matplotlib code that plots the C-alpha trace (Angstrom):
import matplotlib.pyplot as plt

x = [2.2, 1.9, 4.3, 1.9, 1.5, 5.6, 5.7, 3.6, 5.3, 8.8, 7.5, 6.4, 9.8, 11.6, 12.6, 14.0, 16.0, 17.5, 18.3, 19.8, 17.9, 17.3, 19.0, 17.1, 13.4, 13.9, 10.5, 6.9, 6.3, 2.6, -0.2, -3.4, -6.5, -5.3, -1.1, 1.6, 4.3, 7.9, 11.4, 14.1, 17.7, 19.2, 21.4, 24.1, 22.0, 19.7, 22.4, 25.3, 27.7, 25.8, 22.5, 20.0, 20.4, 16.5, 13.6, 10.3, 8.2, 4.4, 2.9, -0.7, -3.0, -4.6, -7.6, -10.1, -8.6, -8.3, -11.0, -10.5, -13.6, -15.9, -13.4, -16.0, -15.6, -12.0, -11.8, -14.3, -12.4, -9.8, -9.7, -9.2, -8.8, -8.8, -12.7, -11.4, -10.0, -12.8, -15.2, -12.9, -12.7, -16.2, -17.1, -14.4, -12.9, -9.6, -7.9, -10.3, -8.9, -5.1, -5.9, -7.6, -4.5, -2.1, -4.1, -4.2, -0.4, 0.3, -2.1, -0.1, 3.2, 2.7, 1.2, 4.1, 6.5, 4.1, 3.7, 7.7, 8.5, 6.0, 7.5, 4.8, 6.2, 5.8, 8.4, 10.5, 9.3, 12.1, 10.4, 7.5, 7.1, 3.8, 2.3, 4.9, 6.4, 9.7, 10.2, 12.2, 12.0, 10.7, 12.4, 15.9, 17.5, 15.2, 12.1, 9.4, 8.2, 5.1, 1.7, 0.4, -2.0, 1.0, 3.2, 3.9, 4.1, 4.2, 1.9, 4.4, 4.9, 1.2, 0.7, 3.7, 2.8, -1.0, 0.4, 2.3, -0.3, -2.6, 0.3, 0.5, -2.7, -2.8, 0.4, -1.5, -4.0, -1.9, -0.8, -4.1, -4.4, -6.8, -5.3, -9.2, -8.1, -6.2, -6.6, -3.7, -3.6, -1.9, 0.2, 3.9, 5.7, 9.4, 12.2, 10.0, 7.4, 4.7, 5.1, 1.8, 1.5, -0.8, -2.2, -3.6, -7.2, -5.6, -7.6, -7.3, -9.3, -9.9, -11.2, -13.1, -16.9, -16.2, -13.2, -14.8, -16.2, -12.4, -11.5, -13.3, -13.0, -9.6, -9.6, -12.0, -10.1, -6.9, -8.5, -10.4, -7.1, -5.4, -8.6, -8.6, -5.2, -6.6, -5.3, -6.8, -8.0, -9.6, -13.2, -12.4, -15.3, -14.9, -11.2, -11.7, -14.2, -11.9, -9.1, -11.7, -12.8, -9.8, -8.7, -11.8, -11.2, -7.5, -5.6, -4.0, -2.9, -1.3, 1.5, 1.4, 2.1]
y = [-22.2, -23.2, -22.9, -20.2, -18.4, -18.5, -17.0, -14.2, -12.9, -13.3, -11.3, -8.5, -8.4, -8.6, -4.8, -5.1, -8.2, -5.8, -3.3, -5.2, -3.6, -7.0, -10.1, -12.7, -13.8, -15.8, -16.7, -16.1, -14.2, -13.9, -14.5, -12.8, -12.2, -8.8, -9.3, -11.5, -10.4, -11.9, -11.4, -10.3, -10.2, -6.8, -6.3, -4.1, -1.2, -1.7, -2.7, 0.1, 0.4, -0.4, -0.9, -3.8, -7.0, -7.6, -6.0, -6.8, -6.9, -6.7, -7.8, -7.1, -9.8, -9.1, -7.3, -10.1, -12.2, -9.8, -9.6, -6.6, -5.6, -2.2, -0.7, 1.8, 3.6, 4.1, 4.9, 7.9, 11.2, 9.6, 11.4, 10.4, 12.8, 11.1, 10.7, 7.1, 5.7, 6.7, 5.1, 2.0, 1.7, 2.0, -0.6, -2.9, -3.6, -5.5, -2.1, -0.4, -3.6, -2.7, 0.8, 0.2, -2.1, 0.4, 3.0, 0.6, 0.4, 4.0, 5.1, 2.8, 3.7, 7.2, 7.0, 5.3, 8.0, 10.9, 8.9, 8.1, 11.5, 12.5, 10.7, 7.8, 4.5, 2.5, 0.7, 2.8, 2.6, 2.0, 2.0, 0.6, -1.1, -2.2, -4.0, -4.6, -2.4, -2.6, -1.9, -1.8, -5.4, -5.4, -8.6, -10.2, -13.3, -15.6, -14.1, -11.0, -9.3, -10.3, -9.0, -7.2, -10.1, -12.3, -10.6, -10.7, -7.6, -6.8, -4.0, -1.5, -2.3, -2.4, 0.9, 2.6, 0.6, 2.2, 5.8, 5.1, 3.7, 6.8, 9.4, 7.5, 8.2, 11.7, 12.3, 10.3, 12.9, 16.0, 14.5, 14.3, 10.3, 8.0, 4.1, 3.0, -0.5, -0.3, -3.4, -5.8, -7.8, -4.7, -3.4, -5.4, -5.1, -5.0, -3.8, -2.5, -0.4, -1.0, -0.4, 0.2, -1.6, -1.9, 1.3, 0.4, 1.5, 4.5, 7.7, 11.4, 13.1, 16.4, 14.1, 11.1, 11.4, 8.3, 10.1, 10.4, 6.9, 5.6, 7.4, 6.5, 2.8, 2.8, 4.2, 1.9, -1.3, 0.0, 0.7, -2.8, -4.6, -3.1, -2.9, -6.8, -6.7, -5.2, -1.7, 1.5, 3.0, 6.4, 6.7, 5.8, 7.4, 10.6, 10.8, 10.4, 13.3, 15.4, 14.5, 15.2, 18.4, 20.1, 18.5, 20.4, 23.6, 23.8, 22.8, 20.0, 19.4, 22.8, 21.1, 19.8, 16.4]
z = [-8.5, -11.7, -14.7, -16.5, -13.1, -13.0, -16.5, -16.0, -13.0, -14.5, -17.5, -15.3, -13.5, -16.8, -16.8, -13.4, -13.9, -17.4, -15.4, -12.9, -10.3, -9.1, -10.1, -9.0, -7.8, -4.9, -3.5, -3.4, 0.0, -0.4, -3.1, -2.9, -5.1, -6.2, -6.6, -5.8, -3.3, -4.0, -2.3, -5.1, -4.7, -5.3, -8.6, -9.3, -10.1, -7.2, -4.4, -5.1, -2.1, 1.7, -0.3, 0.6, -0.3, -1.0, -2.8, -2.6, -5.6, -6.1, -9.0, -9.9, -11.5, -14.8, -13.8, -15.1, -12.6, -9.7, -6.9, -5.3, -4.2, -4.3, -7.0, -7.7, -3.5, -4.4, -7.9, -6.8, -7.7, -10.2, -13.2, -16.9, -19.3, -22.8, -23.7, -25.4, -22.4, -20.4, -22.5, -22.5, -19.1, -18.7, -21.0, -19.6, -23.4, -23.3, -23.7, -20.5, -18.4, -19.5, -18.2, -15.2, -14.1, -15.1, -12.8, -9.9, -10.2, -10.9, -7.9, -5.2, -6.5, -6.8, -2.8, -1.3, -3.0, -1.6, 2.0, 2.5, 1.8, 4.3, 7.3, 7.4, 8.0, 4.8, 2.4, 0.4, -3.2, -5.6, -9.0, -11.0, -14.6, -15.7, -13.2, -10.8, -8.2, -6.7, -2.8, 0.3, 1.8, 5.0, 7.1, 6.8, 5.3, 7.1, 5.7, 5.5, 8.7, 10.3, 9.6, 12.5, 13.2, 13.8, 15.7, 19.3, 21.7, 25.0, 26.8, 26.2, 22.8, 21.9, 23.2, 21.3, 18.2, 18.8, 18.9, 15.8, 13.6, 14.5, 13.9, 10.6, 9.5, 10.6, 8.7, 5.7, 5.5, 6.3, 2.6, 1.3, 1.7, 3.4, 3.2, 2.5, 3.8, 6.9, 8.8, 10.9, 7.4, 5.8, 8.5, 9.1, 12.4, 12.2, 14.6, 17.3, 14.9, 12.2, 8.8, 6.8, 3.2, 0.3, -1.2, -4.6, -3.2, -0.9, -1.9, -2.3, 0.5, -1.7, -4.4, -3.2, -2.0, 0.7, 2.2, 5.7, 5.9, 4.8, 7.3, 10.2, 9.0, 9.1, 12.5, 13.7, 12.2, 14.3, 17.5, 17.6, 17.3, 20.1, 21.9, 21.9, 23.3, 26.2, 25.4, 26.3, 22.6, 21.4, 20.6, 16.9, 15.5, 17.8, 17.1, 13.0, 13.0, 14.9, 12.6, 9.5, 10.8, 11.5, 7.7, 6.2, 8.3, 6.8, 9.8, 7.7, 4.5, 3.7, 2.0, -1.7, -2.1]

ax = plt.figure().add_subplot(projection="3d")
ax.plot(x, y, z, "-o")
ax.set_aspect("equal")
plt.show()
């Protein structure tokens, strides 16, 4: 990582450091085209009595450097009330790109809050500042939890993980949310269960016209992975369609997020 990139990351986390929510940035865990994930040591105001030793910090890249695919598919239904701001976003001005950056960060943080409260297996969100989100560290002192694609599961563990993930997809929809990009790349496996991560592209099923197709794709990706393990999985399209039909008829999502 270049000194310039290190400076950008440190600046993004400066408020957390100033507030002593974190005391030290330890290492880069994952660098991607959209964001960088770091392990941070919890500070005095972040740890508390018996609190966590570490946090994960996710820092989004500047919008002109991000390569998030099909942005428009996921932005559908996200409302910008201010006309000037809408024009700036549409014209991709410097101000518009800054607004878009904060929209992605705010959307991910809000989604994690909603899903964590709803019993979905996601990292506990801690705080959001600018382009950075601080959340529960999934792993231990030795390192982060492995992505599902790198985890070694017995057949029994695989059956339990598949059941857990299908349940999480259902619980997400019950909170009017669809992950939109669910795959073995953004599922961690730790302490015998999967944990779903990465929600910037999550959509509100009540607002986004692509909701049904995104739901089907999420289910298909999960079933394909476990099917390659030799496990019996439900037909993803039938399962997703049955779930969607129940949602549309009002049998789910009765509680507000």
